[in-house]
C-alpha positions in Angstrom: 92.0 118.5 93.8 95.6 117.4 94.5 96.7 117.9 98.1 99.8 117.0 100.0 99.5 118.0 103.7 102.6 117.7 105.9 102.5 117.5 109.6 104.7 116.6 112.6 107.2 119.4 112.5 108.2 121.5 115.5 110.9 122.4 117.9 113.2 119.6 119.2 116.4 119.5 121.1 119.6 118.2 119.5 119.7 114.4 119.6 115.9 114.2 119.6 113.5 112.6 117.2 110.5 113.7 115.1 108.2 111.9 112.7 106.9 113.8 109.7 103.8 112.7 107.9 102.4 113.7 104.5 98.8 112.9 103.7 98.1 112.8 99.9 94.8 113.1 98.1 93.5 113.8 94.6 95.8 111.5 92.8 96.8 107.8 92.6 99.3 107.8 95.5 100.6 104.3 95.0 101.8 105.1 91.5 103.9 108.1 92.6 107.5 108.1 93.8 107.4 110.2 97.0 110.2 112.3 98.4 111.0 114.6 101.3 112.9 117.8 100.5 114.1 120.6 102.9 115.0 124.2 102.6 117.0 126.0 105.3 117.0 129.8 105.5 119.2 131.2 102.8 119.8 127.9 101.1 118.4 126.0 98.1 115.9 123.3 98.5 117.6 119.9 98.7 116.4 116.3 98.5 116.4 114.5 101.8 114.9 111.1 100.9 113.0 109.3 98.2 110.9 106.2 98.1 109.8 104.6 94.8 106.2 103.8 93.9 106.8 100.0 93.9 109.7 97.8 94.9 113.1 99.4 94.8 115.6 101.1 96.9 115.1 104.2 99.0 117.6 107.0 98.6 119.0 109.4 101.2 121.1 112.5 101.2 124.5 111.7 102.7 123.9 114.1 105.5 120.9 112.1 106.8 121.9 108.5 106.1 121.6 106.2 109.2 119.5 108.9 110.9 116.4 109.4 108.8 114.0 106.7 107.4 111.4 107.3 104.7 108.4 104.9 104.5 105.0 104.9 102.9 101.6 103.4 103.6 99.7 103.1 100.4 96.5 102.1 102.2 96.6 105.4 104.0 98.0 107.5 101.1 100.7 108.7 103.5 104.4 109.0 103.4 106.5 109.4 106.5 110.0 110.6 107.5 111.3 109.3 110.8 114.1 111.6 111.9 116.4 110.6 114.8 119.6 112.0 116.2 118.6 115.4 115.0 121.2 118.1 114.6 120.9 121.9 114.5 121.8 121.7 110.8 118.7 119.7 110.2 116.7 122.9 110.9 114.6 123.7 107.8 111.2 123.7 106.3 110.5 120.1 105.1 108.4 119.6 102.0 106.7 116.5 100.7 106.8 115.8 96.9 105.1 113.3 94.7 106.3 112.6 91.2 105.2 110.5 88.3 106.9 111.3 85.0 106.5 115.0 84.3 103.8 115.3 87.0 105.0 116.6 90.3 103.2 117.9 93.3 104.3 119.7 96.4 103.0 120.2 99.9 103.1 123.5 101.8 105.9 122.4 104.1 106.3 121.9 107.8 109.0 123.6 109.8 111.5 121.7 111.9 113.7 123.6 114.4 116.5 121.8 116.2 117.8 123.9 119.0 118.5 123.7 122.7 
């Protein structure tokens, strides 16, 4: 059974930091490109960051460059999103995604609220 379980979301003040984690099971994690998406209320889901399965460049949305860092630990089947200098506009539900060709898996999401 494929599972992607996100954790680490919560309420944080503007300028603060959070680290999201996504634990994967049920598939060969190391072969999958992993991504974080987010969806704010009333908006479409958007790609935040992607990390390839092997060597290669990570990709970030322009709105999070220099503030967010995606990383993965294949030994732990986990992908992370380190978020710093958080802004109110970063408020959204954050989803983990794994993709290999036409195969794609989603987590249930973890909410992040940036507010004073």
